[in-house]
C-alpha positions as CSV (number, residue, x, y, z in Angstrom):
1,M,0.0,0.0,0.0
2,P,1.3,3.5,-0.7
3,D,2.0,5.8,2.2
4,T,-0.9,8.2,2.0
5,T,0.8,10.5,4.4
6,D,3.5,11.2,1.8
7,E,1.7,14.4,0.7
8,G,2.3,15.7,-2.8
9,K,3.7,12.5,-4.2
10,I,0.4,10.7,-4.8
11,H,-2.3,12.0,-7.1
12,F,-5.8,10.6,-6.7
13,L,-7.4,12.9,-9.3
14,S,-7.3,12.5,-13.1
15,P,-4.3,14.3,-14.5
16,Q,-6.4,15.3,-17.5
17,L,-9.0,16.7,-15.3
18,L,-6.5,18.6,-13.2
19,K,-4.9,20.1,-16.4
20,K,-8.4,21.3,-17.6
21,L,-9.2,22.8,-14.1
22,D,-5.9,24.6,-14.1
23,Y,-6.6,26.3,-17.4
24,Q,-6.4,30.1,-16.9
25,T,-8.7,32.4,-18.7
26,P,-8.6,36.2,-18.4
27,I,-11.5,36.2,-16.0
28,S,-10.0,33.5,-13.7
29,K,-6.7,35.4,-13.6
30,F,-8.6,38.5,-12.6
31,F,-10.4,36.8,-9.7
32,A,-7.2,35.3,-8.5
33,S,-5.6,38.7,-8.1
34,A,-8.5,41.2,-7.6
35,T,-9.1,40.6,-3.9
36,Y,-11.2,43.7,-3.6
37,M,-14.0,42.0,-5.4
38,S,-14.6,39.9,-2.3
39,R,-16.0,43.0,-0.7
40,R,-18.9,43.4,-3.2
41,T,-21.4,41.6,-1.0
42,E,-20.7,43.8,2.1
43,P,-23.8,45.7,3.3
44,E,-22.7,49.2,2.1
45,S,-21.4,48.0,-1.2
46,L,-23.0,48.9,-4.5
47,D,-22.5,45.9,-6.7
48,F,-22.8,46.6,-10.5
49,S,-20.4,43.8,-11.5
50,F,-22.8,40.9,-12.4
51,G,-26.4,40.4,-13.5
52,D,-27.5,39.4,-10.0
53,P,-31.1,40.6,-9.3
54,Y,-31.5,43.4,-6.8
55,E,-35.2,43.8,-7.5
56,M,-38.1,41.3,-6.9
57,P,-39.0,38.8,-9.6
58,P,-41.8,39.9,-12.0
59,P,-45.5,39.6,-10.9
60,G,-46.8,36.1,-11.5
61,F,-43.5,34.3,-11.0
62,V,-44.1,33.2,-7.4
63,E,-47.8,32.5,-8.0
64,A,-46.9,30.1,-10.9
65,L,-44.5,28.2,-8.7
66,Q,-47.0,28.0,-5.9
67,R,-49.7,26.7,-8.2
68,W,-47.6,24.0,-9.8
69,S,-46.0,22.9,-6.6
70,V,-49.2,21.2,-5.5
71,P,-48.9,17.5,-6.6
72,Q,-51.7,16.3,-8.9
73,N,-50.7,12.6,-8.7
74,S,-48.3,10.3,-6.9
75,S,-45.6,10.5,-9.6
76,W,-45.8,14.4,-9.8
77,Y,-42.3,14.7,-8.4
78,G,-40.9,11.5,-10.0
79,Y,-38.1,11.4,-12.6
80,K,-39.1,13.4,-15.6
81,G,-37.2,14.1,-18.8
82,N,-38.5,16.5,-21.4
83,I,-42.1,16.9,-20.4
84,P,-44.2,17.0,-23.6
85,E,-46.4,19.8,-22.4
86,T,-43.4,21.9,-21.7
87,Q,-41.9,21.3,-25.1
88,V,-45.2,22.4,-26.7
89,A,-45.2,25.6,-24.6
90,V,-41.7,26.4,-25.7
91,S,-42.5,25.7,-29.4
92,A,-45.6,28.0,-29.2
93,A,-43.6,30.8,-27.5
94,L,-40.8,30.6,-30.1
95,Q,-43.4,31.1,-32.8
96,D,-45.3,33.8,-30.9
97,K,-42.3,35.8,-29.6
98,R,-39.6,35.1,-32.1
99,G,-41.4,34.0,-35.3
100,L,-39.5,30.7,-35.2
101,S,-41.2,27.5,-36.3
102,I,-39.5,24.7,-34.2
103,L,-41.2,21.4,-33.5
104,P,-41.8,20.3,-29.9
105,E,-39.8,17.2,-30.5
106,D,-36.8,19.3,-31.5
107,I,-36.8,21.1,-28.1
108,F,-34.7,19.7,-25.2
109,M,-35.2,21.1,-21.8
110,T,-32.0,21.9,-19.8
111,N,-30.9,23.1,-16.4
112,G,-30.3,26.6,-17.8
113,T,-28.2,28.0,-20.7
114,L,-24.9,26.7,-19.3
115,V,-25.9,23.1,-19.6
116,G,-27.3,23.7,-23.1
117,L,-24.0,25.2,-24.2
118,A,-22.0,22.4,-22.6
119,I,-24.1,19.7,-24.4
120,C,-23.8,21.4,-27.8
121,L,-20.0,21.8,-27.4
122,Q,-19.7,18.2,-26.2
123,I,-21.5,17.1,-29.4
124,L,-19.4,19.2,-31.7
125,A,-15.9,19.6,-30.4
126,G,-13.1,17.4,-29.2
127,E,-9.3,17.2,-28.8
128,G,-7.5,19.4,-31.3
129,D,-10.7,21.0,-32.7
130,E,-11.3,24.8,-32.8
131,V,-14.3,26.8,-31.8
132,I,-14.6,30.4,-32.8
133,I,-15.8,32.9,-30.3
134,L,-16.5,36.6,-30.7
135,T,-14.4,38.8,-28.5
136,P,-15.0,40.3,-26.1
137,P,-16.8,37.1,-25.2
138,W,-19.1,36.1,-22.4
139,F,-16.4,35.1,-19.9
140,G,-17.4,31.5,-19.6
141,Y,-17.0,30.5,-23.3
142,R,-13.2,30.0,-23.3
143,N,-13.3,27.6,-20.3
144,M,-16.3,25.6,-21.7
145,V,-14.5,25.2,-25.1
146,H,-11.3,24.2,-23.4
147,F,-13.0,21.6,-21.3
148,T,-14.0,19.7,-24.4
149,G,-10.3,19.5,-25.5
150,A,-10.9,22.0,-28.3
151,V,-9.2,25.4,-28.7
152,P,-11.2,28.7,-28.4
153,V,-10.3,31.0,-31.2
154,G,-11.2,34.6,-30.6
155,V,-12.2,37.1,-33.3
156,P,-12.6,40.7,-32.1
157,V,-15.7,42.6,-33.0
158,D,-15.3,46.0,-34.7
159,P,-13.9,48.3,-32.0
160,N,-15.9,51.3,-33.1
161,T,-19.4,49.8,-33.9
162,F,-19.1,46.5,-31.9
163,D,-20.5,44.8,-35.0
164,M,-19.3,41.3,-36.1
165,N,-16.0,41.3,-38.0
166,L,-17.0,39.0,-40.8
167,E,-13.7,39.2,-42.6
168,G,-11.9,38.2,-39.4
169,I,-14.2,35.2,-38.9
170,A,-13.6,34.1,-42.5
171,E,-9.8,34.3,-41.9
172,A,-10.1,32.4,-38.6
173,I,-11.8,29.4,-40.1
174,T,-9.4,26.4,-40.7
175,K,-9.8,22.7,-41.3
176,R,-10.0,22.2,-37.5
177,T,-12.9,24.6,-37.0
178,R,-16.0,22.8,-35.7
179,A,-18.3,25.6,-34.6
180,I,-18.8,29.2,-33.9
181,I,-20.6,30.6,-30.9
182,V,-22.7,33.7,-31.6
183,N,-24.8,35.6,-29.0
184,S,-27.1,38.4,-29.9
185,P,-27.7,40.7,-28.2
186,H,-24.0,40.4,-27.5
187,N,-22.7,40.3,-24.0
188,P,-20.9,42.5,-23.0
189,T,-21.3,45.0,-25.8
190,G,-25.1,44.9,-26.1
191,K,-24.9,44.8,-29.9
192,I,-27.8,43.2,-31.9
193,F,-26.4,41.7,-35.1
194,S,-28.6,42.6,-38.0
195,A,-30.3,40.2,-40.5
196,S,-27.9,41.3,-43.2
197,T,-24.9,40.6,-41.0
198,L,-26.2,37.1,-40.1
199,E,-26.9,36.3,-43.7
200,R,-23.4,37.2,-44.7
201,L,-22.1,35.1,-41.8
202,A,-24.2,32.2,-43.0
203,N,-22.7,32.5,-46.5
204,I,-19.2,32.4,-45.0
205,L,-19.9,29.3,-43.0
206,T,-21.6,27.6,-45.9
207,E,-18.6,28.3,-48.2
208,A,-16.1,27.1,-45.6
209,S,-18.2,24.0,-44.9
210,K,-18.0,23.2,-48.7
211,L,-14.2,23.9,-48.7
212,Y,-13.4,21.5,-45.9
213,D,-16.1,19.0,-46.8
214,K,-17.7,19.1,-43.3
215,P,-20.3,21.3,-41.7
216,I,-19.2,24.1,-39.5
217,Y,-21.9,24.5,-36.9
218,M,-23.3,27.6,-35.2
219,I,-24.2,27.6,-31.5
220,S,-26.6,30.6,-31.1
221,D,-26.6,31.7,-27.4
222,E,-29.9,33.7,-27.3
223,T,-29.8,34.3,-23.5
224,F,-30.7,38.0,-24.0
225,S,-32.9,37.7,-27.0
226,R,-35.9,39.0,-25.0
227,I,-33.9,41.8,-23.4
228,V,-34.1,44.3,-26.3
229,F,-34.5,48.0,-26.1
230,D,-36.2,50.7,-28.3
231,N,-38.6,48.2,-29.8
232,Q,-35.8,46.8,-32.0
233,S,-36.1,43.4,-33.7
234,C,-33.6,40.8,-32.7
235,P,-33.3,38.1,-35.5
236,S,-32.2,34.6,-34.5
237,P,-29.0,33.5,-36.2
238,T,-30.7,30.1,-36.7
239,Q,-33.0,31.6,-39.3
240,F,-30.1,32.0,-41.7
241,Y,-28.0,28.9,-41.3
242,P,-29.3,25.3,-41.2
243,F,-26.5,23.8,-39.1
244,S,-27.5,25.7,-36.0
245,F,-28.3,25.0,-32.3
246,L,-30.5,27.6,-30.5
247,V,-29.7,27.7,-26.7
248,Y,-31.9,29.7,-24.3
249,G,-32.4,30.2,-20.6
250,Y,-35.1,31.9,-18.6
251,S,-33.2,33.2,-15.6
252,K,-32.5,36.6,-17.0
253,T,-36.1,37.5,-18.0
254,L,-37.5,36.1,-14.7
255,K,-34.8,37.7,-12.5
256,A,-34.4,34.3,-10.9
257,P,-31.0,32.9,-11.8
258,G,-31.2,30.3,-9.0
259,Q,-34.3,28.7,-10.6
260,R,-32.7,27.1,-13.6
261,I,-34.5,26.2,-16.8
262,G,-33.6,26.5,-20.4
263,Y,-33.5,24.5,-23.6
264,I,-31.7,23.5,-26.8
265,A,-33.8,23.9,-29.9
266,L,-33.1,22.6,-33.4
267,P,-34.5,24.5,-36.4
268,T,-36.4,22.4,-38.9
269,T,-33.7,23.2,-41.5
270,M,-31.1,21.3,-39.4
271,P,-30.0,18.2,-41.4
272,N,-30.0,14.7,-39.8
273,R,-32.1,15.9,-36.8
274,E,-33.1,12.4,-35.8
275,E,-29.5,11.5,-35.0
276,I,-28.9,14.8,-33.2
277,R,-32.1,14.3,-31.1
278,R,-30.8,10.8,-30.1
279,V,-27.4,12.2,-29.0
280,I,-28.8,15.1,-27.1
281,A,-31.2,12.8,-25.3
282,L,-28.3,10.6,-24.2
283,L,-26.2,13.5,-23.0
284,Q,-29.1,14.9,-21.0
285,G,-29.5,11.8,-19.0
286,T,-26.2,10.2,-18.3
287,P,-22.6,11.6,-18.9
288,F,-23.3,15.0,-17.4
289,G,-25.6,13.7,-14.6
290,W,-29.2,14.7,-14.7
291,C,-29.3,17.8,-17.0
292,F,-33.1,18.3,-17.1
293,P,-34.7,21.2,-15.2
294,S,-36.7,20.5,-12.0
295,V,-40.1,19.2,-12.7
296,L,-41.6,22.2,-10.9
297,M,-40.0,24.6,-13.3
298,Q,-41.1,22.5,-16.3
299,Y,-44.7,22.3,-15.1
300,A,-44.8,26.0,-14.4
301,L,-43.3,27.1,-17.7
302,T,-46.7,27.4,-19.5
303,D,-47.5,30.1,-16.9
304,L,-44.0,31.6,-16.8
305,E,-44.1,32.1,-20.6
306,K,-47.0,34.5,-20.0
307,I,-44.9,36.8,-17.8
308,N,-43.6,39.8,-19.6
309,I,-40.4,41.4,-18.3
310,N,-40.7,45.1,-17.7
311,I,-38.4,46.3,-20.5
312,E,-39.6,49.9,-20.0
313,H,-38.2,49.8,-16.4
314,L,-34.9,48.3,-17.5
315,Q,-34.6,50.8,-20.4
316,K,-35.4,53.7,-18.0
317,K,-32.4,52.6,-15.9
318,R,-30.2,52.2,-19.0
319,D,-31.1,55.8,-20.1
320,W,-30.7,57.2,-16.6
321,M,-27.3,55.7,-16.1
322,A,-26.1,56.5,-19.7
323,S,-27.2,60.1,-19.6
324,S,-25.8,60.7,-16.1
325,L,-22.4,59.1,-16.9
326,R,-22.1,61.1,-20.1
327,R,-22.8,64.3,-18.3
328,M,-19.8,63.3,-16.1
329,D,-17.7,62.9,-19.3
330,Y,-17.7,59.2,-19.3
331,Q,-17.7,57.7,-22.9
332,L,-20.0,54.8,-23.7
333,H,-22.1,53.1,-26.3
334,I,-25.9,52.8,-25.8
335,P,-26.6,49.0,-25.9
336,D,-29.3,47.6,-28.1
337,G,-30.0,44.9,-25.4
338,T,-28.7,42.9,-22.5
339,F,-28.4,44.0,-18.8
340,F,-25.1,45.8,-19.3
341,L,-23.5,49.2,-20.1
342,L,-19.9,49.1,-21.5
343,V,-18.2,52.3,-20.4
344,R,-14.8,53.6,-21.4
345,S,-12.4,53.8,-18.5
346,P,-10.9,57.3,-17.8
347,W,-7.6,55.4,-17.2
348,E,-6.2,53.0,-19.7
349,D,-5.6,50.6,-16.8
350,D,-9.3,49.7,-16.4
351,C,-8.5,47.3,-13.5
352,A,-6.9,50.2,-11.6
353,F,-10.0,52.3,-12.2
354,A,-12.2,49.5,-11.0
355,E,-10.2,49.4,-7.9
356,L,-10.7,53.2,-7.5
357,L,-14.5,52.7,-7.8
358,A,-14.2,49.9,-5.3
359,S,-12.6,52.4,-2.8
360,H,-15.9,54.3,-3.1
361,D,-17.8,51.0,-2.5
362,V,-18.9,50.7,-6.2
363,F,-18.1,47.4,-7.8
364,V,-17.9,47.0,-11.6
365,L,-16.3,44.4,-13.9
366,P,-13.2,45.8,-15.6
367,G,-12.7,45.3,-19.3
368,T,-9.4,43.5,-19.3
369,P,-10.8,40.2,-17.9
370,L,-13.6,40.6,-20.4
371,E,-11.0,40.9,-23.2
372,I,-11.9,44.5,-23.9
373,P,-9.2,46.6,-22.2
374,A,-9.8,50.2,-21.2
375,Y,-13.5,49.6,-20.6
376,F,-15.6,48.5,-17.6
377,R,-19.0,46.9,-17.5
378,I,-22.0,48.0,-15.4
379,S,-25.0,45.8,-14.7
380,L,-28.5,47.3,-14.9
381,T,-30.1,44.7,-12.7
382,V,-29.4,47.0,-9.7
383,S,-32.2,48.9,-8.0
384,E,-33.0,52.6,-8.6
385,E,-32.0,53.3,-5.1
386,M,-28.6,51.8,-5.8
387,I,-28.2,53.9,-8.9
388,S,-29.1,57.1,-6.9
389,R,-26.4,56.2,-4.3
390,A,-23.8,55.3,-6.9
391,L,-23.9,58.2,-9.3
392,P,-22.2,60.7,-6.9
393,K,-19.5,58.0,-6.4
394,F,-19.0,57.6,-10.2
395,Q,-18.7,61.4,-10.3
396,A,-16.1,61.5,-7.5
397,A,-14.1,58.7,-9.2
398,I,-13.8,60.3,-12.6
399,K,-12.9,63.7,-11.0
400,Y,-10.1,62.0,-9.2
401,A,-9.1,60.0,-12.3
402,V,-8.8,63.1,-14.5
403,A,-6.8,64.9,-11.9
404,N,-4.5,61.9,-11.5
405,V,-4.0,60.4,-14.9
406,T,-2.1,57.1,-14.7
């Protein structure tokens, strides 16, 4: 028997797993060094860093859960996979709210967007493959791609308009490319990609698929597709390209990130859907554990789909924050959607400016760990009271920053 007290000489964990867990992304490096972020949950702190809800969930949310929590039969809380009534509700909502015709049997319920993305990446990518991501990306993409054994390949968006860099995407595609992840509205820039842009992207992917004699898939992360301002349209990338997976989660619109429910949907144009259905169903139930949402959330989804997020309230906070910061001489783009404002840092060292704001008890996410240096991101999920308290602190911070240019 080995001497188990001989610490450091015996590894009980998989070396491959440890290597994957040790992978450092810009966001993980930031959290390893930015100790001030641990203060963001203190009572006097004003936390604008993430999309955590600081307001109550929308009317009807609690009532829906209460209604469906009452068991109607002895198997009410038994093991359930994709509940057919839930799939029908999602199919109807996609038609009603997005104009997308997706069959109920092509909808696979997941424990939120993260699980949906993980399943899609597991299907498509493996050791030595490449997955294109738009940078600045949602900060979880790199790690999720890396965990499959594939390599994330970043293509920066246009620095002036935040639009998709189609030429850069075309140049980034190689024989190892398996997929591209697109999210619109884009987090963190808030950019909605237009129908013409998505059509041109589809043409690029089609031509590259022909060149390399294999399909290059699109994973469309549509987490923020219902968080859209100024009555704009938000076309689904899956409308323009057949080899597409649509991934969605409800936690953003319901202001309830702890109540996890989402789905993967296959457009009717997707070739070989029967085989993909089979593979998704297998991945939902075994290798990742139990990837289905709770039965309560599935039962309640018909009612939850009737709840409309108060976009007017969120847009009011966006406009209030944007106009106030501009009057203070901050520079920023007005986002088309999402929960976030991306603001230019008065200092090129955005992490240092985030520390300055933290000294005023205001916490934001600096741009460097988001792969967009010299910016910082503000979440709009805060309350109006928090905005009122924070604005003078933003004013004090930029006043100091201008007087003490780094």
